[in-house]
C-alpha positions, 0 to 999 in steps of 0.5 A: 476543476476539470484537472481535479476530476481527471486526477480523481478518475485516474486515481480511481482507475489505478486503484481498481487495477491495483486491487484487481492485481492484488486479488488475482495474484494472492492465493485464496489461502492468503485470505484465510489466514487469521491471527485470531478468530475474527482478526485477519493477518495483515496480508489477508486484510490487504486482500480483503480490502481490495475485494471490498473496494472492487465491490464498492464497499469503500468504508470497509476497504478503508478500514482494512487498508488502515489495519494492513498499512499499520503492519507494514503492508503496501496498503498505504498506497491503496489509501493514497489512491482511495483518498485521491479518487475522492478528491481528498487531497490532504488525506491523500498526501498524508498517506503518500508520505506513509508509502515513502516511510514504508519503503526501506531506506537505502543504505550508503555504505562506504567500501572499506579502504584498502590498506596500502601494501608495503613492499619490503 
C-alpha cells in the first residue's frame, strides 16, 4: 500500500504545483470574465478551481474543473491528479482518458505527388 500512498502524495504535489502555475500565470482579469452574472467563462472557472484547491476547498474545485473541462479547458488533467491524490484510481483513469481526448489529433497528410515532367 506504500506505493499507492506514494503515488497519491506525488499526484497531490503535482496538482498543487500545477494550480500555483495556473494562478500565477493568469491575469486577474481572467478570473473576472463571466458569461452571465453568476457563471464564469471556462478559463475563469479553471483559475477559480485552482484557487479553491490551494485553499483546501476540494469539492468546489472539483465542480469548477468539471465545468471547465467540459468546455475544452485543460482542467481534465487537474481532475486526473485530484482523483489520483485521493486514491480514486478508477475516476483518475477516466479523467486521464479525457486529457487524451482533449488533445488535438495529429493529422497525417500525405504530401502531394509530384507530377513527372515530360521532356519534349
